[in-house]
C-alpha positions in Angstrom: 116.9 114.6 -50.8 119.7 112.4 -49.7 122.1 115.2 -50.2 120.0 117.5 -48.0 119.9 114.9 -45.2 123.7 114.5 -45.4 124.2 118.3 -45.2 121.9 118.4 -42.1 123.8 115.6 -40.4 127.2 117.2 -41.3 126.2 120.6 -39.9 125.0 119.0 -36.6 128.4 117.3 -36.1 130.6 119.8 -37.8 131.9 121.3 -34.6 132.0 118.0 -32.7 134.0 116.2 -35.4 136.6 118.8 -36.3 139.3 116.8 -34.6 138.2 113.5 -36.1 139.8 112.0 -39.1 138.0 113.2 -42.3 135.8 110.4 -43.7 133.7 110.5 -46.9 130.1 109.5 -46.8 128.9 106.9 -49.3 125.4 106.4 -50.8 124.8 104.0 -48.0 125.3 106.7 -45.4 121.9 108.3 -45.6 119.6 109.6 -42.9 117.2 107.0 -41.6 114.0 107.7 -39.7 112.8 105.1 -37.2 111.7 105.4 -33.6 114.2 103.9 -31.1 114.2 103.6 -27.3 117.4 102.4 -25.8 119.0 102.1 -22.4 122.5 103.7 -21.9 125.0 101.0 -21.0 128.3 103.0 -21.4 129.3 106.6 -22.2 132.5 108.1 -23.6 132.7 111.9 -23.6 134.5 113.6 -26.4 134.9 117.1 -27.7 131.4 118.5 -27.8 129.5 115.2 -28.0 129.1 111.7 -26.6 129.7 108.2 -27.7 127.0 106.0 -26.1 126.8 102.2 -26.0 123.0 101.5 -25.8 120.8 98.4 -25.5 117.5 98.0 -27.2 115.5 94.8 -27.2 118.6 92.9 -26.1 120.6 94.3 -29.0 123.7 96.4 -28.0 125.2 99.0 -30.3 127.0 102.4 -30.4 125.6 105.8 -31.2 127.1 109.3 -31.3 125.1 112.2 -30.0 125.6 115.9 -29.5 126.6 116.8 -25.9 123.7 116.1 -23.5 123.2 115.3 -19.9 122.6 111.6 -19.7 123.8 108.9 -17.3 124.4 105.2 -17.6 121.1 103.4 -16.9 118.9 106.1 -18.3 116.7 105.7 -21.3 117.3 107.7 -24.5 114.9 108.3 -27.4 115.8 109.0 -31.0 114.4 108.6 -34.5 116.8 110.4 -37.0 120.2 109.0 -37.5 122.8 108.0 -40.0 124.7 104.7 -40.0 128.5 104.8 -40.6 130.7 101.7 -40.9 134.4 101.5 -39.9 134.3 104.9 -38.3 137.7 105.9 -36.7 137.6 108.4 -33.8 141.0 109.9 -33.2 139.7 111.7 -30.0 139.2 108.4 -28.2 141.5 106.3 -30.4 138.8 103.8 -31.3 137.3 102.4 -34.5 133.7 101.4 -34.5 132.6 98.6 -36.9 129.2 100.4 -37.1 127.9 103.5 -35.3 124.8 105.6 -35.6 125.2 109.4 -35.7 122.0 110.6 -34.1 120.4 114.0 -34.8 117.6 114.1 -32.3 118.7 112.3 -29.1 116.6 113.1 -26.1 115.5 111.8 -22.7 111.8 112.1 -23.2 109.6 111.0 -26.1 107.2 113.0 -28.2 103.4 112.2 -28.0 103.4 111.0 -31.6 106.4 108.8 -30.9 104.7 107.2 -27.9 101.6 106.6 -30.0 103.7 104.7 -32.6 105.4 102.7 -29.8 102.4 101.7 -27.9 99.4 101.7 -30.1 98.0 98.3 -30.9 96.5 97.4 -34.3 97.8 100.6 -35.9 101.4 99.6 -35.3 101.3 95.8 -35.6 99.6 94.0 -38.5 97.2 91.2 -37.7 99.1 87.9 -37.9 97.8 84.6 -39.4 97.8 82.6 -36.2 95.3 80.6 -34.2 96.0 80.2 -30.4 93.4 78.6 -28.1 92.5 80.5 -24.9 93.9 79.1 -21.7 91.6 77.3 -19.3 89.5 79.8 -17.3 90.9 82.6 -19.6 89.5 84.7 -22.4 90.4 85.2 -26.0 91.4 88.7 -27.2 88.1 89.0 -29.0 86.2 88.1 -25.8 88.2 90.7 -23.9 87.3 93.5 -26.3 83.7 92.4 -26.5 83.2 92.1 -22.7 85.6 94.9 -21.7 82.9 96.9 -19.8 82.1 93.9 -17.5 85.7 92.9 -17.2 87.0 96.3 -16.3 89.0 96.1 -13.0 89.0 92.3 -13.0 92.0 90.0 -12.9 92.0 87.9 -16.1 94.0 85.3 -17.9 94.9 85.6 -21.6 97.1 83.5 -23.9 98.7 84.7 -27.1 101.8 85.2 -29.2 104.2 88.1 -28.6 104.2 90.4 -31.7 106.0 93.4 -30.1 108.0 94.1 -27.0 109.4 97.4 -25.6 111.5 97.3 -22.5 111.5 99.7 -19.6 109.4 102.6 -20.7 107.9 104.5 -17.8 109.4 101.9 -15.5 107.6 99.0 -17.1 107.8 96.5 -20.0 105.2 96.7 -22.8 104.0 93.6 -24.6 101.7 93.3 -27.6 100.0 89.9 -28.1 97.7 88.4 -30.6 95.8 85.1 -30.7 94.1 85.3 -34.1 90.8 86.4 -32.8 89.2 89.8 -33.0 88.2 92.0 -35.9 90.4 94.5 -37.8 90.2 97.1 -35.0 90.5 94.9 -31.9 93.0 92.1 -32.5 96.0 93.3 -30.6 96.2 93.4 -26.8 98.7 95.5 -24.8 100.1 94.2 -21.5 102.4 95.9 -19.0 104.7 93.8 -16.8 108.1 93.6 -15.1 108.8 90.3 -16.8 110.7 90.1 -20.1 109.7 88.2 -23.2 110.8 88.0 -26.8 108.9 88.5 -30.0 107.5 85.0 -31.1 107.1 83.7 -27.5 103.7 82.1 -26.7 102.7 83.4 -23.2 100.0 83.4 -20.7 99.5 86.7 -18.9 97.6 87.3 -15.7 96.8 90.8 -14.7 94.2 93.5 -14.1 92.2 94.7 -17.1 91.6 98.5 -17.5 89.3 100.2 -20.0 90.2 103.6 -21.5 93.4 103.9 -19.6 95.0 107.3 -20.2 98.8 107.7 -19.7 98.8 111.3 -20.7 100.9 112.8 -23.5 97.9 112.5 -25.8 97.5 108.7 -25.9 95.4 106.1 -24.3 94.3 102.5 -24.6 90.7 101.3 -25.0 91.9 98.0 -23.2 95.1 97.2 -21.4 96.3 94.6 -18.9 98.5 96.1 -16.2 101.1 94.6 -13.8 100.8 91.2 -15.4 102.6 88.0 -14.4 103.9 86.2 -17.5 104.4 82.5 -18.1 106.2 81.3 -21.2 105.4 78.1 -22.9 
């Protein structure tokens, strides 16, 4: 299977890399599959493909993609790639300590990928934490239990950030938990313009919506939108 993946990657970049120095792939250079969403910070055109410096969750790294129309500041999605270390590009006269050769770079996500990115309990396991609700606020369990009556209301909720995705559909996405809720309703999604980090304890104030559908085949039973965030 590893050999097949290497062949696929090699075919994709065969034309693009004809002028590059020949480099052997080791057993470590295997195809990886993991959804990534990154912002383009810098681009360097080359023969038939692009080198892109991208940023994801405050981490900056380089990827190589087949030629595509993408500008600095835009968001790029990918999930299939191969990591190469000490890669020398003769075309641009540069050596990368580490670079990802990406097979499926694109500027829009697939419905399945968006589900993996944004779904709550299905993508983030319940953590062993206990966080008390803020004064005049609700716990996550209370929000799910009372969602019908709270729909459209501005609420306060306190929790620990367990997942953060930056600038998707022009907003940041936060998943929080507080230790309450059952096995289906323990993770709460919040959208905001503010930035946080995984592990932060935050209080969010925003409007709660029930059965919010963003299209592309996915929706949220409960979500807090346009929230203001306070970190502790």
